[in-house]
N, C-alpha and C positions, 0 to 999 in steps of 0.2 A: 504494500500500500504506500501511497505517497501522502505528503502532508496536505491537509485541507487549507492551509494558509502558506503563502510564499514568504520568503525572506523580505521581499519588497513590501508586501501587504502588512506583514508584522511590524516593520519599521514605520510604515505610514500610520498604522494604528497607534503605536506608542507616541509618535510625534503629535498626533491629534489629541489623544486622550490625556497626555501629560504635557500639554502645551506650556511652554515657559520653563520647564525643568532644565536646569543647566547641566551640561556634561552628561547627557543621556547616554545610556549604553546602547549598543548597536547589536541587532540580531545578525548573526553570520551563518546560521544553519537552521533549517527547519526540515526535518524528516519525520516519518511516522513515529510518534512517541519519543522523539529525540530533538533537542534544541541546544544551540550554543549561542552565547552572547559575549561581547567584548566591550570593555570599558577602558578608555585611556585615563590613567590616574592623574588627576590634578592635585594641587596642594591640599584641597579640601578632603581628599580621599586618603591622605597619608598621615601616619603617626611619625614621631621622631625616629630617625634611622632609615627613613624611606620605606617603611612597612605599609602595605595597603591595609587600611584599618578593618577591624572586625565588622563594624556597621556597614562598610562598603561591601565586604564579602557576603554579608547576610542579605543585603539588598540585591546583589547579583543572584544569589541562590533563589530568592523569592521570585525575581523577575524571569529568570530562565525557566523556572517551573511553570509559570503562567504561560510562557510561549510553548513549552512542551505539551501542555494541555490543549492549546489552540491547534496543534498539529492533528489532533483527533476530533475535536469538537467544532472546529472553526472558531472565529472570534466570538468569545463569550465574555464580555466585559465584567459581568457581575459574578464571575467565578472568583472566590476570595480565599485568602490564606486562612487556614484554621489551626495549623501548627507548623513550627519550624524548629528543628533540633539541629544544632550546628556543633561540630567538633573541629577545633583548630589544631592542626597537626604540626605545622612548622610555619615560620615567617613567610609571608607572601611579599616578596620584594621584586619590583619591576616597574616598568613604565605603563604596563597595561595588565589587566586581569581578564582571564577567560573563565567562563562558567559553562558547564555542560550538564544538562539534565536528561535523565532517561526515566520515562514513566515505568513504574513497577506495577501499578494497578490503576485502572480507570473504571470505576463503578458508576452507578446512577447518581449517587449523592457525594461521593468522595473520590479524589484522585491522590495518588501517592507517588512521589518521585524521589530518586536518588540524585544528588548533585555533587559534582567535584569542581573545586575551584583551584586554579593554577595561575601563577604568574605567566604571562605570555612568553613562550619559548622554553618553558620548563616542563619536564615530564614528571616532576614530583608534585603530588597533590598537597596543596597548602591547607585546605579545609574540605570537610565532607559534611553534607547536610541531608537530612531526610525531611521532605516538605509535604504537608498534606493541604489540599485545597478542598473547599466545599463547592460543589457544583449546583447552580441554581436549578429549580424544578423545571423551568422551560427549556433547558439546554438539551 
């Protein structure tokens, strides 16, 4: 199966839905049950030492899960986060961060995804998340 939403449509949705958000992340892959996003880290995303902050990594985990769900359901704006569990494994140091989500389960009311966060160019996972989303009844 292919994604119900293209990379271009996903980025257009984010630009419209979150109008005015600075330094938005960019969707770089949309496949069936699988999405990737990239964020160029600005000063507001960094902790001392050039570490990409925990809140930035959590935001990326949340956002990329949203996109992974869209690959199966299409654009469903009212799909919302119900739980996010994050484990920070090592410092995430770099100019950009990559978040990759894979759906583990997509039911009628809940979706569950596994997310890996890396500094761009690194093969080492900096953080790992399990994210649950609530799916609206009309989806």
